[in-house]
C-alpha positions as CSV (number, residue, x, y, z in Angstrom):
1,M,0.0,0.0,0.0
2,Q,1.3,3.4,-1.0
3,R,1.3,6.0,1.8
4,A,-0.9,9.0,0.9
5,T,0.0,11.4,3.7
6,K,3.3,13.1,3.3
7,I,6.0,13.7,5.9
8,V,7.7,17.1,6.4
9,A,10.9,16.7,8.5
10,T,12.9,19.6,10.0
11,I,16.6,19.1,9.8
12,G,19.1,20.5,12.2
13,P,22.2,19.4,14.2
14,A,20.9,15.9,14.7
15,S,20.2,15.3,11.0
16,S,22.6,17.4,9.0
17,D,25.0,14.6,8.0
18,I,24.5,12.8,4.7
19,E,24.2,9.3,6.3
20,T,21.3,10.4,8.7
21,L,19.5,12.4,6.1
22,T,19.7,9.5,3.6
23,R,18.2,7.1,6.1
24,M,15.5,9.7,6.8
25,V,14.6,10.0,3.1
26,Q,14.6,6.3,2.7
27,A,12.3,6.0,5.7
28,G,9.8,8.3,4.1
29,V,10.6,12.0,4.2
30,D,8.9,13.9,1.4
31,V,9.7,17.5,2.2
32,V,12.7,18.9,4.2
33,R,12.0,21.9,6.4
34,L,14.8,24.4,7.0
35,N,14.0,26.5,10.1
36,F,15.3,30.0,9.5
37,S,14.8,30.8,13.3
38,H,18.1,29.0,13.7
39,G,21.5,29.2,11.9
40,K,23.1,31.5,9.4
41,A,22.3,31.9,5.7
42,Q,25.3,29.7,4.7
43,D,24.1,26.9,7.0
44,H,20.8,26.7,5.1
45,I,22.5,26.9,1.7
46,D,24.8,24.0,2.7
47,R,21.8,22.0,4.0
48,A,19.8,22.6,0.8
49,R,22.6,21.4,-1.3
50,M,22.9,18.3,0.8
51,V,19.1,17.6,0.5
52,R,19.4,17.8,-3.3
53,E,22.4,15.4,-3.3
54,V,20.7,12.9,-1.0
55,A,17.5,13.0,-3.0
56,A,19.4,12.3,-6.2
57,S,21.3,9.4,-4.6
58,C,17.9,8.0,-3.4
59,G,16.5,8.3,-6.9
60,R,13.6,10.6,-6.1
61,E,12.7,14.3,-5.6
62,V,12.4,15.8,-2.1
63,A,11.0,19.3,-1.8
64,I,12.6,22.0,0.4
65,M,10.6,24.3,2.6
66,A,12.1,27.5,3.9
67,D,10.3,28.4,7.1
68,L,10.7,32.1,8.0
69,Q,11.3,33.2,11.6
70,G,8.7,36.0,11.5
71,P,8.4,38.6,14.3
72,K,9.5,36.7,17.3
73,I,8.2,38.6,20.3
74,R,10.6,37.6,23.1
75,V,12.0,38.7,26.4
76,G,15.7,39.8,26.4
77,R,18.6,38.1,28.3
78,F,19.2,37.7,32.0
79,E,22.4,38.3,34.0
80,N,22.5,34.7,35.1
81,G,20.7,33.2,32.1
82,K,17.4,32.6,33.9
83,V,15.2,33.5,36.9
84,Q,12.5,31.8,39.0
85,L,9.2,33.7,39.0
86,T,6.8,33.0,41.9
87,K,3.1,33.4,42.0
88,G,1.9,36.8,43.2
89,A,5.3,38.5,42.7
90,T,5.6,41.7,40.6
91,F,7.7,41.6,37.4
92,I,8.6,44.3,34.9
93,L,9.0,43.9,31.2
94,D,11.0,47.0,30.1
95,A,12.0,47.7,26.5
96,A,14.8,49.9,27.9
97,C,16.3,47.2,30.1
98,E,19.7,45.9,28.9
99,L,20.2,42.8,31.1
100,G,17.4,41.2,33.2
101,N,17.3,40.1,36.8
102,Q,14.8,38.9,39.4
103,E,12.7,42.1,39.1
104,Q,12.8,42.9,35.4
105,V,13.8,41.9,31.9
106,G,14.3,43.6,28.5
107,L,12.2,43.1,25.3
108,D,13.3,42.2,21.8
109,Y,10.1,43.7,20.5
110,K,10.3,47.3,21.6
111,E,6.7,48.2,20.6
112,L,5.1,45.8,23.0
113,P,4.1,48.5,25.6
114,R,2.1,50.3,23.0
115,D,0.0,47.1,22.3
116,L,-1.0,46.5,25.9
117,K,-3.5,47.8,28.4
118,V,-4.3,47.1,32.1
119,G,-5.8,43.6,32.6
120,D,-4.2,42.0,29.5
121,V,-2.8,38.5,30.1
122,L,0.7,37.7,28.8
123,L,1.8,34.1,28.2
124,L,5.5,33.5,28.3
125,N,7.5,30.4,27.3
126,D,4.6,28.7,25.3
127,G,2.1,29.6,28.1
128,L,4.0,28.0,31.0
129,I,4.3,31.4,32.7
130,V,1.3,33.7,33.0
131,L,1.6,37.5,33.8
132,V,-1.3,40.0,34.2
133,V,-0.6,43.6,33.2
134,D,-1.1,46.1,36.1
135,Q,0.0,49.2,34.3
136,V,2.1,50.5,31.4
137,R,4.4,53.4,31.9
138,G,6.6,54.5,29.0
139,S,8.8,51.6,27.9
140,A,7.9,49.5,31.0
141,I,5.1,47.0,31.5
142,Y,4.3,46.3,35.2
143,T,2.8,42.8,35.8
144,T,1.8,40.4,38.5
145,V,2.8,36.8,38.2
146,R,-0.3,34.6,38.0
147,V,1.5,31.3,37.1
148,G,5.2,31.2,38.0
149,G,8.1,29.1,36.9
150,E,11.6,29.3,35.4
151,L,12.1,32.1,32.8
152,S,15.2,31.9,30.8
153,N,16.8,34.0,28.0
154,N,14.9,34.9,24.8
155,K,11.6,33.1,25.7
156,G,8.6,34.0,23.6
157,I,5.7,36.3,24.6
158,N,2.1,36.0,23.5
159,R,-1.0,38.0,24.4
160,Q,-4.0,35.9,25.3
161,G,-6.5,36.4,22.5
162,G,-3.9,37.9,20.2
163,G,-3.8,41.5,19.1
164,L,-0.1,42.3,18.9
165,T,0.7,44.6,15.9
166,A,4.0,43.2,14.9
167,A,4.3,42.9,11.1
168,A,4.5,39.4,9.7
169,L,7.6,40.1,7.7
170,T,10.7,41.4,9.3
171,G,13.9,42.7,7.7
172,K,15.5,39.3,8.5
173,D,12.7,37.5,6.8
174,M,13.2,39.6,3.6
175,D,16.9,38.7,3.6
176,D,16.0,35.0,4.3
177,I,13.6,35.0,1.3
178,K,16.6,36.0,-0.9
179,T,18.7,33.2,0.6
180,A,15.9,30.7,0.1
181,M,15.4,31.7,-3.6
182,S,19.2,31.3,-4.2
183,F,18.8,27.5,-3.7
184,K,15.3,27.5,-5.3
185,A,13.3,26.5,-2.2
186,D,10.1,24.9,-3.4
187,Y,8.0,26.2,-0.5
188,V,8.2,29.3,1.7
189,A,6.4,29.2,5.0
190,V,5.4,32.6,6.3
191,S,5.1,32.9,10.1
192,F,2.4,34.9,11.9
193,P,0.4,36.2,8.9
194,K,-2.8,38.1,9.9
195,S,-4.2,38.8,6.5
196,A,-4.1,38.2,2.7
197,T,-1.9,41.3,2.5
198,D,0.9,39.6,4.5
199,M,0.9,36.6,2.1
200,E,0.7,38.7,-1.0
201,M,3.7,40.8,0.1
202,A,5.7,37.6,0.9
203,R,4.8,36.1,-2.5
204,Q,5.8,39.3,-4.3
205,L,9.2,39.4,-2.5
206,A,9.8,35.7,-3.2
207,N,8.9,36.1,-6.9
208,I,11.2,39.1,-7.3
209,A,14.1,37.3,-5.5
210,G,13.5,34.2,-7.6
211,E,13.4,36.0,-10.9
212,P,17.2,35.5,-11.7
213,W,16.6,31.8,-11.5
214,N,13.1,31.9,-13.2
215,H,11.8,30.3,-9.9
216,R,8.5,30.9,-8.2
217,P,7.9,29.1,-4.9
218,Q,4.7,27.9,-3.4
219,M,3.6,30.0,-0.3
220,I,2.4,28.4,2.9
221,A,0.7,30.5,5.6
222,K,1.4,29.4,9.1
223,I,-1.8,29.9,11.1
224,E,-0.6,30.8,14.6
225,R,-2.3,34.1,15.5
226,A,-5.8,34.5,16.9
227,E,-6.4,37.2,14.3
228,A,-5.7,34.7,11.4
229,I,-8.8,32.6,12.3
230,P,-11.5,35.1,11.2
231,A,-9.4,35.9,8.1
232,L,-8.8,32.3,7.3
233,Q,-10.6,32.3,3.9
234,E,-8.8,35.4,2.6
235,I,-5.4,33.9,3.8
236,L,-6.2,30.6,2.0
237,D,-7.2,32.5,-1.2
238,S,-3.8,34.3,-1.2
239,S,-1.7,31.2,-0.3
240,D,-0.9,27.8,-1.8
241,G,-1.5,26.1,1.5
242,I,-1.6,26.5,5.3
243,M,0.3,25.1,8.2
244,V,-1.8,24.3,11.3
245,A,0.9,25.6,13.6
246,R,-0.5,24.5,16.9
247,G,2.1,25.9,19.3
248,D,1.7,29.7,19.2
249,L,-2.0,29.3,18.1
250,A,-2.7,27.2,21.2
251,V,-1.1,29.9,23.4
252,E,-3.3,32.6,21.9
253,V,-6.6,30.8,21.6
254,G,-6.2,28.2,24.4
255,N,-5.3,24.5,24.1
256,A,-8.8,23.3,24.2
257,A,-9.8,25.3,21.1
258,V,-7.1,23.8,18.8
259,P,-8.4,20.3,17.9
260,A,-11.7,21.7,16.5
261,L,-9.8,24.5,14.7
262,Q,-7.4,22.0,13.2
263,K,-10.4,20.0,11.7
264,R,-12.0,23.2,10.4
265,M,-8.8,24.5,8.8
266,I,-8.1,21.3,7.0
267,R,-11.7,21.1,5.8
268,M,-11.7,24.7,4.5
269,A,-8.3,24.2,2.8
270,R,-9.4,21.1,0.9
271,Q,-12.6,22.9,-0.2
272,S,-10.4,25.7,-1.5
273,N,-8.0,23.3,-3.3
274,K,-5.2,24.3,-1.0
275,L,-2.6,22.2,0.8
276,T,-2.4,21.6,4.6
277,I,0.5,20.7,6.9
278,T,-0.3,19.7,10.5
279,A,2.6,20.6,12.9
280,T,3.9,21.1,16.5
281,Q,4.6,18.4,19.1
282,M,3.3,15.5,16.9
283,M,6.0,13.1,18.1
284,E,7.5,15.3,20.9
285,S,8.4,12.5,23.2
286,M,10.7,11.0,20.5
287,I,13.1,13.8,21.1
288,V,14.4,11.6,23.9
289,N,12.5,8.3,23.5
290,A,12.8,5.6,20.8
291,V,9.0,5.1,20.6
292,P,6.1,7.6,20.6
293,T,3.4,7.8,23.3
294,R,-0.1,6.4,22.6
295,A,-1.4,10.0,22.6
296,E,1.1,11.0,19.9
297,V,0.1,8.0,17.7
298,S,-3.5,9.1,18.0
299,D,-2.6,12.7,17.2
300,V,-0.9,11.8,14.0
301,A,-3.6,9.3,13.0
302,N,-6.3,11.9,13.6
303,A,-4.6,14.4,11.4
304,V,-4.5,11.8,8.7
305,L,-8.2,11.1,9.1
306,D,-8.9,14.8,9.1
307,G,-7.4,14.8,5.5
308,T,-4.2,16.7,6.1
309,D,-1.7,16.6,3.2
310,A,1.3,16.2,5.5
311,V,2.3,15.8,9.1
312,M,5.5,17.5,10.3
313,T,8.3,17.0,12.8
314,S,10.2,19.8,14.4
315,A,12.8,19.2,17.2
316,E,12.2,15.4,17.0
317,T,14.3,15.3,13.8
318,A,16.2,18.6,14.1
319,S,17.9,18.0,17.5
320,G,16.4,14.8,18.9
321,R,18.1,11.5,19.6
322,Y,16.0,9.4,17.1
323,P,15.4,11.3,13.9
324,V,15.3,8.2,11.6
325,E,13.1,6.3,14.1
326,T,10.7,9.3,14.3
327,V,10.2,9.3,10.5
328,E,9.7,5.5,10.5
329,A,7.1,5.6,13.3
330,M,5.3,8.5,11.6
331,A,5.1,6.7,8.3
332,A,3.8,3.5,9.9
333,I,1.1,5.5,11.7
334,C,0.0,7.2,8.5
335,L,-0.3,4.0,6.6
336,E,-2.3,2.3,9.4
337,A,-4.7,5.3,9.6
338,E,-5.2,5.4,5.9
339,K,-6.3,1.7,5.9
340,S,-9.3,2.6,8.0
341,E,-10.4,5.5,5.8
342,D,-14.0,5.5,4.5
343,F,-14.1,6.5,0.8
344,R,-17.3,8.0,-0.4
345,L,-16.3,9.9,-3.4
346,D,-19.7,10.5,-5.0
347,A,-20.9,12.7,-2.1
348,D,-18.0,15.1,-2.8
349,F,-19.4,15.9,-6.3
350,L,-23.1,16.3,-5.5
351,N,-23.0,20.1,-5.1
352,V,-19.9,20.9,-7.2
353,T,-20.3,23.3,-10.2
354,F,-17.6,22.8,-12.8
355,T,-16.5,26.0,-14.3
356,R,-13.2,25.0,-15.9
357,I,-12.5,22.2,-18.5
358,D,-9.3,21.1,-16.7
359,Q,-11.1,20.8,-13.3
360,S,-13.9,18.9,-14.9
361,I,-11.4,16.4,-16.5
362,A,-9.7,16.0,-13.1
363,Y,-13.0,15.2,-11.4
364,G,-14.1,13.0,-14.3
365,A,-10.9,11.0,-13.9
366,L,-11.5,10.5,-10.1
367,F,-15.1,9.4,-10.7
368,T,-14.2,7.0,-13.5
369,A,-11.3,5.5,-11.6
370,Y,-13.4,5.1,-8.4
371,H,-16.2,3.2,-10.2
372,L,-14.1,1.1,-12.5
373,R,-11.6,0.3,-9.7
374,V,-8.6,1.0,-11.8
375,K,-5.0,0.4,-10.6
376,A,-3.7,4.0,-11.0
377,I,-4.6,7.5,-12.1
378,V,-2.0,9.2,-14.3
379,A,-1.9,13.0,-14.7
380,L,0.4,14.1,-17.6
381,T,1.0,17.6,-16.4
382,E,3.2,20.7,-16.7
383,S,2.0,22.8,-13.7
384,G,0.7,20.0,-11.4
385,S,-2.8,21.6,-11.1
386,T,-4.7,18.5,-12.3
387,A,-2.9,16.3,-9.7
388,L,-3.6,18.9,-7.0
389,W,-7.3,19.0,-7.7
390,M,-7.5,15.2,-7.7
391,S,-5.7,15.0,-4.4
392,R,-8.3,17.2,-2.7
393,H,-10.7,14.1,-2.6
394,N,-10.2,10.9,-0.7
395,I,-9.7,8.0,-3.0
396,D,-7.8,4.8,-2.4
397,I,-6.3,4.7,-5.9
398,P,-2.8,6.2,-6.2
399,I,-2.4,9.3,-8.4
400,F,0.8,9.7,-10.4
401,A,1.9,13.2,-11.6
402,M,4.1,12.7,-14.6
403,T,5.9,15.8,-15.7
404,P,9.0,17.0,-17.5
405,V,9.2,20.1,-15.2
406,L,11.5,19.6,-12.2
407,A,9.9,22.4,-10.1
408,T,6.5,20.6,-10.6
409,Q,8.0,17.3,-9.5
410,R,9.3,18.8,-6.3
411,K,6.3,20.8,-5.3
412,A,3.9,17.9,-6.0
413,T,5.8,15.8,-3.4
414,L,3.6,17.6,-0.8
415,Y,0.2,16.7,-2.4
416,R,-1.7,14.0,-0.6
417,N,-1.8,10.6,-2.4
418,V,0.3,12.0,-5.3
419,T,3.6,10.4,-6.5
420,T,5.7,12.4,-8.9
421,M,7.6,11.0,-11.8
422,E,9.7,12.5,-14.6
423,L,8.3,11.9,-18.0
424,V,9.5,13.8,-21.1
425,Q,6.5,14.9,-23.2
426,S,6.3,15.4,-26.9
427,P,3.7,16.2,-29.6
428,D,3.4,12.4,-30.3
429,R,0.5,11.5,-28.0
430,E,0.6,7.7,-28.5
431,Q,4.4,7.7,-27.8
432,V,3.9,9.6,-24.6
433,L,1.0,7.4,-23.4
434,K,3.1,4.3,-24.1
435,A,6.0,5.8,-22.1
436,A,3.7,6.5,-19.2
437,E,2.4,2.9,-19.2
438,D,6.0,1.5,-19.5
439,L,7.1,3.6,-16.5
440,L,4.3,2.2,-14.3
441,L,5.1,-1.3,-15.5
442,A,8.9,-0.9,-14.9
443,K,8.2,0.2,-11.3
444,G,5.9,-2.7,-10.6
445,I,2.8,-0.4,-10.0
446,V,0.7,-2.1,-12.7
447,R,0.7,-5.4,-14.6
448,K,-0.5,-6.3,-18.0
449,G,-4.3,-6.3,-18.1
450,D,-4.7,-3.7,-15.4
451,M,-6.8,-0.6,-16.2
452,I,-5.5,2.9,-15.7
453,V,-7.0,6.4,-16.3
454,V,-4.8,9.0,-17.9
455,T,-5.4,12.8,-18.3
456,W,-3.5,15.2,-20.5
457,G,-3.8,18.5,-22.4
458,E,-4.1,18.6,-26.2
459,P,-2.0,19.5,-28.1
460,M,0.5,17.4,-26.2
461,G,3.9,18.9,-25.4
462,Q,2.6,22.4,-24.9
463,V,1.8,24.3,-21.7
464,G,-2.0,24.4,-21.4
465,G,-5.0,23.2,-19.5
466,T,-5.8,19.5,-19.2
467,N,-8.7,18.7,-21.6
468,A,-8.5,14.9,-22.4
469,L,-9.1,11.7,-20.5
470,K,-8.5,8.1,-21.6
471,I,-9.2,4.7,-19.9
472,M,-6.5,2.3,-20.9
473,K,-5.9,-1.4,-20.4
474,V,-2.2,-2.0,-19.8
475,G,-0.4,-4.0,-22.5
476,E,-3.0,-3.2,-25.2
477,H,-1.7,0.2,-26.1
């Protein structure tokens, strides 16, 4: 059984050698995430080169996602590296403070005092420490500790309910976009977008930076601000996909609200023909343990059953002890969850109005494949759009995106239930259809006598919309 759900793995110190990364790709990594919150530009350039080398040695394409840091709103540094805050104590966040102590600490984000009022609740270190704002005077925010704990250098700050004005793209992000385009990152993930405007600006910057290489990346919006929830549809419309970034989002909206939001976001994205990545703490215990907890297994399986395109690792593969085992475990969970899926394709089409020929062909291929129980669906494609549309519907028949375009091969690695293959296309339709059939035979995907459904655009060999569909019996071509 072919795994439909894709795996995005973050690489870092624990996985930045060729041997480990090769084993991770062999275990099932489809997309490698480079986290621009850590490391220098050259580190990312070197890692991207290594990903390309490893993918080539493994004989398949692996996409690269550049994940921008965004406006990290953090406390400054402490004289002794950390302090212990106790419940009921007063504590000051002061933008003018250079080095923190038991009474106060500085702020990386100097505008924070302007965003706050008396009674606001601040959540530090992923919500483990809770402060209530008593007053704001100039650059200083006076608070009372509601929930204490250890606070160390550069920990993050969120405001309960959201509402901080920091722009989604910082100067660092703009430089990082240029770096990412220099190695043709297939995806750019934008942190903390609040509106369509944030995503449109990021796309424009990426397209300009990618122009010398004739490269345009796909844009992923990380949904991690409370303000992004009411603007979700406009953010989806201006993006190629979203990441359900459950860490910061949970701190802003509350842990209990996140599971239902996750399901809603994935459903909305699929209806909008967009991609989804489910992220944060999916296999957290595997940072130090060789096996996941039962709760983590359920979490990954539920994301699969929700219809996510991909599940993602963070520290588990970047700095954990068991990066390869994490990917293996994740792949096994995805496969098992997919076996239990209930496929009811017809219901998806009851209220759909077809307005485009290529979309109609994509849906026609799905409908035909489902009812004829064919072995494979083949999309001969330049842009990958037909394969993307097909992948928005649950079907237990594998979809193969065959394309001569390298950028399309790479970006389609993130599409649920889609396998990408290189296939040179020419004006000779019969020759290309025979080559597609031979490729499936050579890889053991089909046997003579099996039926397949193929879609393509006429005239063949030119960039244009898909407008043709054929049902073929393998070996009779």
